[in-house]
C-alpha positions in Angstrom: -8.4 46.1 24.3 -10.8 48.9 23.2 -9.8 52.5 23.1 -11.6 56.0 23.0 -10.4 59.4 23.1 -12.5 62.8 23.2 -11.6 66.4 22.1 -13.4 69.1 24.0 -13.9 72.8 22.8 -15.7 75.6 24.5 -17.8 78.4 23.4 -19.6 81.4 24.9 -23.0 81.1 23.3 -25.8 80.7 25.7 -26.9 77.0 25.8 -30.8 76.6 24.9 -30.9 72.8 24.5 -28.9 69.6 24.8 -28.0 67.4 22.0 -26.1 64.2 21.9 -24.7 62.8 18.6 -23.8 59.0 18.7 -21.6 57.4 16.2 -23.1 59.6 13.6 -26.3 57.8 13.5 -28.3 58.8 16.5 -29.2 62.2 18.0 -31.0 62.7 21.2 -32.2 66.4 21.6 -34.1 68.1 24.3 -34.9 71.9 24.8 -33.9 73.5 28.1 -37.0 75.6 29.4 -36.2 79.3 30.8 -37.4 80.4 34.0 -37.0 83.7 35.8 -35.8 83.9 39.2 -33.7 86.1 41.7 -30.4 85.7 43.2 -28.9 87.5 46.0 -25.5 89.4 45.4 -24.0 91.3 48.0 -27.4 91.3 50.0 -29.3 92.6 46.9 -32.1 90.5 45.0 -31.5 90.5 41.4 -33.9 89.0 38.6 -32.4 86.8 36.2 -33.2 84.2 33.6 -31.9 80.8 33.8 -32.1 77.5 31.9 -33.2 74.3 33.3 -31.8 70.9 31.8 -31.4 68.1 34.3 -34.9 66.6 33.7 -35.3 67.5 30.1 -37.1 65.0 27.8 -34.9 64.0 25.0 -36.3 63.1 21.5 -34.4 60.3 19.5 -33.7 60.6 15.8 -31.7 58.1 13.8 -30.4 57.6 10.6 -32.6 55.1 8.2 -32.2 53.4 5.0 -34.3 56.1 3.7 -32.2 59.4 3.4 -35.4 61.3 2.8 -36.8 60.2 6.2 -37.4 62.7 9.1 -34.7 60.8 11.3 -32.1 60.7 8.5 -32.5 64.4 7.6 -32.5 65.6 11.3 -29.3 63.6 11.8 -27.6 65.2 8.9 -28.7 68.8 9.9 -27.8 68.1 13.6 -24.3 67.0 12.5 -23.9 70.1 10.0 -25.0 72.4 12.9 -22.5 70.9 15.4 -19.6 70.9 12.7 -20.4 74.9 12.1 -20.0 75.3 15.8 -16.8 73.4 16.1 -15.1 75.0 13.2 -16.4 78.8 13.8 -16.8 79.5 17.4 -15.3 76.4 19.2 -12.2 77.1 21.1 -9.7 74.9 22.8 -10.2 75.3 26.6 -7.7 77.4 28.5 -5.6 75.7 31.2 
């Protein structure tokens, strides 16, 4: 029998990209393009900026035997960035 677990934290920073880190070995990364459009609020058209992420192409980086390779360095830095967000602005979700 296989087991899995997950811990979730939230933050209030604006999301500008998506990043998946798998088993500390692979990173998939993609930028969210920003668009400007209008939304109606109480009948008034209000301009706003929004991010699009559904169809963003993802770039793959992987740890290799060579620690100085671009992929290895990218994974190390992505993990360091994630850990810094997790330990500083990440918060347990409120019920």
